[in-house]
C-alpha positions as CSV (number, residue, x, y, z in Angstrom):
1,M,10.8,7.7,-6.5
2,S,8.2,6.3,-9.0
3,C,4.9,5.3,-7.6
4,V,2.3,2.7,-8.5
5,V,-1.2,4.1,-8.6
6,I,-4.0,2.1,-7.1
7,E,-7.6,3.1,-7.9
8,D,-10.1,2.0,-5.3
9,R,-13.9,2.3,-5.4
10,F,-16.4,1.8,-2.6
11,Y,-20.0,1.1,-3.4
12,V,-23.1,1.2,-1.2
13,S,-26.2,-0.6,-2.5
14,G,-24.7,-0.5,-6.0
15,R,-24.0,3.3,-5.9
16,L,-20.4,4.7,-5.9
17,A,-19.9,6.3,-2.5
18,E,-16.2,6.9,-2.5
19,R,-13.3,6.8,-4.9
20,T,-9.7,6.9,-3.8
21,T,-6.4,7.0,-5.7
22,D,-3.5,5.7,-3.6
23,W,0.3,6.0,-4.3
24,Y,2.8,3.3,-3.3
25,S,6.4,2.6,-4.1
26,Q,8.9,-0.2,-3.2
27,E,12.5,0.4,-2.1
28,K,14.8,-2.3,-0.7
29,G,11.7,-4.5,-0.2
30,N,9.8,-2.0,1.9
31,V,6.5,-0.8,0.5
32,W,6.1,3.0,1.0
33,Y,2.8,4.9,1.1
34,F,2.9,8.4,-0.5
35,G,-0.6,9.6,-0.1
36,E,-4.2,9.4,-1.4
37,A,-6.7,11.5,-3.2
38,T,-10.1,10.7,-1.7
39,A,-13.6,11.8,-2.9
40,N,-16.8,11.1,-1.0
41,I,-19.7,11.1,-3.5
42,D,-23.4,11.7,-2.9
43,E,-26.4,9.9,-4.4
44,N,-26.4,12.4,-7.3
45,G,-22.8,11.7,-8.2
46,H,-21.4,14.9,-6.8
47,I,-18.3,15.1,-4.7
48,T,-19.2,16.2,-1.2
49,S,-15.8,15.9,0.5
50,T,-12.1,15.3,-0.2
51,E,-11.3,15.1,3.5
52,G,-8.5,12.6,4.2
53,S,-6.7,13.4,0.9
54,W,-2.9,14.0,1.4
55,E,0.3,13.8,-0.6
56,A,3.8,13.3,0.7
57,G,5.7,16.6,0.4
58,R,2.7,18.8,0.7
59,D,1.8,20.6,4.0
60,G,4.4,18.7,6.0
61,A,3.0,15.3,5.0
62,R,5.7,12.6,4.7
63,A,5.7,9.2,3.0
64,G,6.0,6.2,5.3
65,I,6.6,2.5,5.3
66,F,3.3,0.8,4.8
67,M,4.7,-2.7,4.8
68,P,8.3,-3.5,5.9
69,A,10.4,-5.9,3.8
70,R,11.1,-8.1,6.9
71,P,8.3,-7.7,9.4
72,K,8.9,-9.1,12.8
73,L,6.2,-11.1,14.8
74,G,4.1,-8.6,16.8
75,Q,5.5,-5.6,14.9
76,S,3.0,-2.9,13.9
77,S,3.4,0.2,11.8
78,G,1.3,3.2,11.0
79,R,1.6,6.2,8.9
80,S,0.4,9.7,9.8
81,S,-0.7,11.7,6.7
82,T,-0.6,15.0,8.5
83,R,0.4,15.9,12.0
84,G,-1.8,14.1,14.6
85,T,-3.9,12.1,12.1
86,L,-3.3,8.4,11.8
87,R,-4.3,7.1,8.4
88,I,-3.2,3.4,8.3
89,T,-2.0,0.8,10.7
90,S,-0.9,-2.7,10.1
91,G,0.6,-5.5,12.2
92,S,1.8,-9.1,12.2
93,R,0.7,-12.0,14.4
94,P,1.0,-15.8,14.3
95,A,-0.8,-17.7,11.6
96,G,-4.4,-18.7,12.7
97,E,-4.5,-16.0,15.4
98,R,-7.2,-13.3,15.1
């Protein structure tokens, strides 16, 4: 399955603190999450950690539905990147409700 690559950058006080590459794909309307490569960066621009990085198919990690094609009210979903570590959760609720 081909993936779209999303490059994400997080800045603190104008300094790059984290860069992440995420992989997504769409099949039958569902958006699938295939992993991420994360790098935490110190004030000198050096990578200090890649913790949280994972890729479907490696070390037991599996792709999962990030956003269902037809979500139902109140439905939530999450994706575990590796056994026991929840990476992303999402849900739906009525418009205007927080």
